[in-house]
C-alpha positions in Angstrom: 38.7 9.0 -21.2 37.6 5.4 -21.9 36.8 4.8 -25.6 33.3 3.6 -26.4 34.7 0.3 -27.9 36.3 -0.5 -24.6 33.0 0.3 -22.7 31.3 -2.1 -25.0 33.8 -4.8 -24.3 33.5 -4.3 -20.5 29.7 -4.1 -20.6 29.2 -7.3 -22.7 30.1 -9.9 -19.9 27.9 -8.0 -17.3 25.0 -7.9 -19.7 25.4 -11.5 -20.4 25.5 -12.3 -16.7 22.4 -10.4 -16.1 20.7 -12.3 -19.0 21.7 -15.6 -17.4 20.5 -14.5 -14.0 17.1 -13.4 -15.5 16.8 -16.7 -17.4 17.4 -18.7 -14.2 14.8 -17.0 -12.3 12.2 -17.2 -15.3 9.7 -20.0 -16.1 10.6 -22.7 -18.4 10.2 -22.4 -22.3 6.8 -24.0 -22.0 5.8 -22.0 -19.1 6.6 -24.7 -16.6 7.5 -23.9 -12.9 11.2 -24.2 -12.3 13.4 -24.2 -9.2 14.8 -20.8 -10.2 11.3 -19.3 -10.6 10.2 -20.6 -7.2 13.4 -19.2 -5.6 12.8 -15.9 -7.4 9.3 -15.7 -5.9 10.6 -16.4 -2.4 13.2 -13.6 -2.9 10.4 -11.1 -4.1 8.3 -12.0 -1.1 11.1 -11.4 1.4 11.9 -8.1 -0.3 8.3 -6.9 -0.1 8.1 -7.9 3.6 11.2 -6.1 4.5 10.2 -3.0 2.5 6.8 -2.9 4.3 8.5 -3.2 7.7 11.1 -0.5 6.9 8.4 1.7 5.4 6.1 1.3 8.5 9.0 2.3 10.7 9.7 5.4 8.6 6.0 6.3 8.8 6.3 6.4 12.6 9.1 8.9 12.1 7.2 10.9 9.3 4.1 10.9 11.5 6.0 12.8 14.2 8.0 15.1 11.9 5.3 16.0 9.5 2.8 16.7 12.5 5.6 18.8 14.1 6.0 20.7 10.7 2.3 21.3 10.5 2.1 22.6 14.1 5.3 24.8 13.7 7.3 23.0 16.3 10.2 20.5 16.4 9.7 16.7 16.2 12.3 14.1 17.1 15.7 15.4 16.0 18.2 14.0 18.5 18.6 10.3 17.5 20.3 10.3 14.1 20.3 13.0 11.5 16.8 14.7 11.6 15.8 12.1 14.0 15.9 9.3 11.4 17.1 6.8 13.9 14.3 7.4 16.2 12.3 4.3 15.1 15.3 2.1 16.1 15.3 3.8 19.4 11.6 3.1 19.8 12.1 -0.5 18.7 14.8 -1.1 21.3 12.6 0.5 23.9 9.7 -1.9 23.1 12.0 -5.0 23.0 13.4 -4.4 26.4 10.2 -3.4 28.1 8.6 -5.9 30.5 6.0 -8.0 28.6 3.3 -7.9 31.1 0.3 -10.3 30.6 -2.4 -9.5 33.1 -3.7 -12.5 35.0 -7.3 -11.9 34.1 -6.8 -12.2 30.4 -7.4 -15.1 27.9 -3.7 -15.7 27.3 -3.9 -17.5 24.0 -6.2 -14.9 22.3 -4.2 -12.2 24.1 -1.0 -13.5 22.5 -2.1 -14.1 19.0 -4.4 -11.1 18.5 -1.5 -8.8 17.5 -0.3 -11.2 14.9 -3.8 -11.5 13.4 -3.6 -7.8 12.9 -0.2 -7.7 11.2 -0.2 -10.8 9.0 -3.3 -9.9 6.9 -2.1 -6.4 6.2 1.2 -7.9 5.0 -0.1 -10.8 2.7 -2.6 -8.5 1.0 0.3 -6.8 -0.8 1.1 -10.1 -2.5 -1.3 -9.4 -5.4 -0.6 -5.6 -5.9 1.5 -4.9 -9.0 4.3 -2.5 -8.1 5.9 -2.2 -11.5 6.0 -3.9 -14.9 7.1 -3.7 -18.5 5.6 -3.4 -22.0 5.7 -6.6 -24.0 4.3 -7.8 -27.3 1.1 -9.7 -27.0 -0.4 -12.4 -29.4 -1.9 -9.7 -31.5 1.5 -8.1 -32.2 0.6 -5.0 -30.0 2.6 -3.7 -27.1 0.8 -4.4 -23.8 1.5 -3.6 -20.1 2.6 -6.6 -18.1 2.6 -6.0 -14.3 4.9 -7.6 -11.8 3.6 -8.8 -8.4 4.4 -11.6 -6.0 1.3 -13.6 -6.9 -0.6 -13.0 -10.1 -4.1 -14.1 -9.3 -7.1 -13.9 -11.6 -9.2 -13.2 -8.6 -6.9 -10.5 -7.1 -9.8 -8.2 -6.1 -11.7 -10.8 -4.3 -8.5 -11.8 -2.5 -8.0 -8.3 -1.4 -11.5 -8.0 -0.1 -11.3 -11.3 1.7 -8.0 -10.7 3.5 -8.5 -7.1 4.5 -11.6 -8.2 6.5 -9.5 -10.5 8.6 -7.5 -7.7 10.3 -10.4 -6.7 12.4 -10.5 -10.1 14.1 -7.1 -9.2 15.8 -8.6 -6.0 17.1 -11.8 -7.6 18.2 -10.1 -10.5 19.9 -7.5 -8.2 21.5 -10.2 -6.1 23.0 -12.1 -9.1 24.2 -9.0 -11.0 25.6 -8.0 -8.1 27.6 -11.0 -8.6 29.8 -11.4 -4.9 30.4 -14.5 -2.7 29.7 -12.5 -0.2 27.7 -10.8 -2.7 25.7 -14.0 -4.6 25.0 -15.8 -1.4 23.9 -12.9 -0.6 21.5 -13.2 -4.2 20.0 -16.9 -3.9 19.6 -16.5 -0.5 17.9 -14.0 -1.9 15.5 -16.4 -4.7 14.5 -19.2 -2.2 13.8 -17.0 0.2 12.0 -15.5 -2.5 9.8 -18.9 -3.8 8.8 -20.2 -0.3 8.0 -17.4 0.7 5.7 -16.4 -2.7 4.3 -19.7 -2.7 2.4 -19.0 0.7 0.9 -15.4 -0.3 0.1 -16.5 -3.4 -1.7 -19.2 -1.6 -3.7 -16.8 1.2 -4.6 -14.6 -1.6 -6.4 -17.6 -2.9 -8.4 -17.6 -0.2 -11.0 -13.8 -0.7 -11.6 -14.4 -4.4 -12.2 -17.3 -3.8 -14.6 -15.4 -1.2 -16.7 -12.2 -3.3 -16.9 -13.9 -6.7 -17.2 -11.4 -8.4 -14.9 -10.6 -9.1 -11.3 -6.9 -9.3 -12.0 -5.2 -6.1 -10.6 -2.5 -6.3 -13.3 -5.1 -6.2 -16.0 -6.9 -3.3 -14.4 -3.6 -1.4 -14.6 -3.1 -2.4 -18.2 -6.7 -1.1 -18.9 -5.9 2.2 -17.5 -2.5 2.3 -19.4 -4.5 1.8 -22.6 -7.2 4.4 -21.9 -7.2 6.7 -18.8 -7.1 6.5 -15.0 -10.4 5.4 -13.6 -10.3 8.3 -11.0 -11.5 10.6 -13.9 -14.6 8.4 -14.8 -15.2 7.1 -11.3 -14.3 10.1 -8.8 -17.2 9.2 -6.5 -16.0 5.6 -6.2 -12.4 6.7 -5.7 -13.4 9.2 -2.9 -15.6 6.7 -1.1 -12.8 4.0 -1.4 -10.3 6.5 0.1 -12.5 7.3 3.1 -13.4 3.7 3.7 -9.7 3.0 3.8 -9.2 5.6 6.4 -12.1 3.9 8.4 -10.7 0.4 7.8 -7.3 1.4 9.2 -8.8 3.2 12.2 -7.2 6.5 11.5 -8.4 9.9 12.5 -11.1 11.0 12.0 -12.3 7.4 12.4 -10.2 6.2 15.3 -13.2 5.4 17.5 -11.9 1.8 18.5 -9.0 3.8 20.3 -10.5 7.2 21.3 -8.2 8.0 24.1 -10.5 10.6 25.4 -13.3 8.0 26.0 -11.6 4.5 26.1 -8.2 5.2 27.6 -6.4 3.4 24.7 -9.3 1.3 23.4 -8.7 -2.3 22.3 -4.9 -2.2 23.2 -5.4 -0.7 26.7 -4.0 -4.0 28.4 -1.1 -4.5 26.0 2.5 -3.6 26.5 6.0 -4.2 25.0 6.2 -5.8 21.5 2.6 -6.9 21.5 1.6 -3.2 21.8 4.1 -2.4 19.0 2.6 -5.0 16.7 -0.8 -3.3 16.8 0.8 -0.2 15.5 2.9 -2.0 13.0 -0.3 -3.6 11.6 -1.9 -0.2 11.4 0.9 1.3 9.4 1.3 -1.7 7.1 -2.4 -1.5 6.5 -2.0 2.2 5.6 0.7 1.4 3.0 -1.4 -1.5 1.6 -4.5 0.6 1.4 -2.6 3.5 -0.4 -1.2 1.0 -2.9 -4.5 -0.5 -3.6 -6.1 2.9 -4.2 -3.3 3.8 -6.6 -3.7 0.4 -8.4 -7.4 0.6 -8.8 -8.1 4.3 -9.6 -4.7 6.1 -10.3 -3.1 3.9 -13.1 -0.7 1.9 -10.7 2.6 2.1 -12.0 1.9 4.0 -15.1 2.0 7.7 -15.7 1.0 9.0 -19.1 3.7 7.1 -21.0 6.6 7.9 -18.7 6.7 4.3 -17.5 7.9 3.1 -20.9 11.5 4.2 -19.9 11.8 1.0 -18.0 10.7 -1.1 -15.0 12.6 1.2 -12.7 10.6 4.2 -13.8 7.4 2.3 -13.1 8.6 1.4 -9.6 9.5 5.1 -9.0 6.0 6.3 -10.2 4.3 3.6 -8.1 6.3 4.6 -5.0 5.7 8.4 -5.5 1.9 7.8 -5.7 1.8 5.7 -2.6 4.0 8.1 -0.7 1.7 10.9 -1.5 -1.3 9.1 0.0 0.8 8.1 3.0 1.4 11.8 3.5 -2.3 12.4 3.1 -3.0 10.0 6.0 -1.0 12.2 8.2 -2.4 15.5 6.8 -6.0 14.4 7.4 -5.1 13.1 10.9 -3.9 16.7 12.0 -6.7 18.5 10.1 -10.1 16.9 10.8 -11.3 16.3 14.3 -12.6 12.9 15.4 -16.3 12.1 14.4 -18.9 11.2 17.0 -19.8 7.5 16.9 -23.3 8.3 15.6 -21.8 10.5 12.9 -19.5 7.8 11.8 -22.2 5.2 11.5 -24.6 7.6 9.7 -21.9 8.5 7.2 -21.3 4.8 6.4 -24.9 3.6 6.3 -27.0 6.7 5.3 -24.6 8.4 2.9 -21.9 6.1 1.5 -23.9 2.9 1.0 -26.6 4.5 -1.1 -24.2 6.5 -3.2 -22.1 3.4 -4.0 -25.2 1.5 -5.0 -26.4 4.3 -7.3 -22.9 4.5 -8.8 -23.0 0.8 -9.5 -26.3 1.1 -11.2 -25.3 4.0 -13.3 -22.1 2.3 -14.4 -23.7 -1.0 -15.3 -26.4 1.0 -17.3 -23.6 2.8 -19.1 -21.9 -0.5 -20.1 -25.2 -2.2 -21.0 -26.3 0.7 -23.2 -22.7 1.4 -24.5 -23.2 5.0 -23.4 -19.8 6.1 -22.4 -21.0 9.7 -21.8 -22.6 8.5 -18.6 -19.2 8.0 -17.1 -18.5 11.8 -17.6 -21.8 12.8 -16.2 -20.8 11.2 -12.8 -17.9 13.6 -12.2 -20.2 16.5 -13.0 -22.9 15.2 -10.6 -20.2 15.0 -7.8 -18.9 18.4 -8.5 -22.5 19.8 -8.6 -23.4 18.1 -5.3 -20.4 19.4 -3.6 -21.2 23.0 -4.8 -24.8 22.6 -3.7 -23.7 21.4 -0.2 -21.4 24.3 0.0 -24.2 26.8 -0.9 -26.5 25.3 1.6 -23.9 25.6 4.3 -23.4 29.2 3.3 -27.0 30.0 3.5 -27.3 28.4 6.8 -24.5 30.6 8.2 -26.5 33.7 7.1 -29.5 32.7 9.2 -27.6 32.2 12.4 -29.2 33.7 15.5 -28.1 37.4 15.7 -27.8 39.2 19.0 -30.6 41.5 20.2 -30.3 45.2 19.4 -30.0 46.2 23.0 -27.4 43.5 23.9 -24.1 44.8 25.4 -21.4 45.5 22.9 -23.9 46.0 19.9 -23.7 49.3 18.2 -26.8 51.5 18.9 -28.0 50.0 22.1 -27.0 48.8 25.6 -23.9 49.4 27.6 -20.4 48.7 26.0 -19.1 45.4 26.9 
């Protein structure tokens, strides 16, 4: 057994080396940008990009395995243990497939459309805080300090601006394919994005009003000091969640694809890696949307004080929350059927848009009047509305058309069926 004194002697050089590395990658004493700090930012960006790519590949595997588990059947289980290497097999298949570019397409737009879908989903993650530490502020108090690739004071505006660019790739891909089915898929994607982007943006406004900042790190710090905003803004959180589903074109909002109507929608004319890039963009957007939901409404990398154990615990907490909502994406896909297009538009414009506007007005009034009790009235209103809708649905079931007394199979009249 190694004595504690020997362990201290062995650990001292290692800790000293880690301290030197940390100092090298930090800013200068006066906050100046150094070569080490720039190099550290580049390394962080590369790590985030690779994690997103690996996670999107694992989501393809999880999509098939979880859906198989829900439907009581076997998913991919031949390539690697539990089928874990199936994404690599799919990648090899896509890479060696013939890259066919139809002669009737706009070749420039046809080629760059998949990239326009993937890149915005990736660069959006730059401002999302994935972990952090607690440090002393100027007032001598311990405050949460988030870590992200880019600490922007307008992080929320950056998110809303970049997420809206992804639809250009889908729309251009549908148009460049020069196919009726592809064009209809692209047009549907544009209309769907416009409808739900408004609700998504308005759902974020109460968060900005309460926290008084557009910086995502400060929003996490506000929730660490008080409570998660999902408790005081459940309506905004729910609408934001549904809008994220619509923005990523996932069931029940996959109208731009809708294979029963449009063959494959906007990517009907695509093959090989270009086809794979569209799906990669969808899965990366799912990861980014889940991370944004966790950051805005569920405390980010904080969990009721558990994050004070260290930055690694904050990273684990953040990852666990994101993975839960990624599971929810798959769960919803295999639970709720696809909406009709008119139902999708009605939900966005007639239901969500007025609700988000009312929520913004009530939140602004609560802040102006310094009446915090209004925040806690909103959850009660949401619960009451849900119970009222359930009661109305139950009463409508009671008044369904009943068979005639002399109908076949009805007791007391007619012949037995």
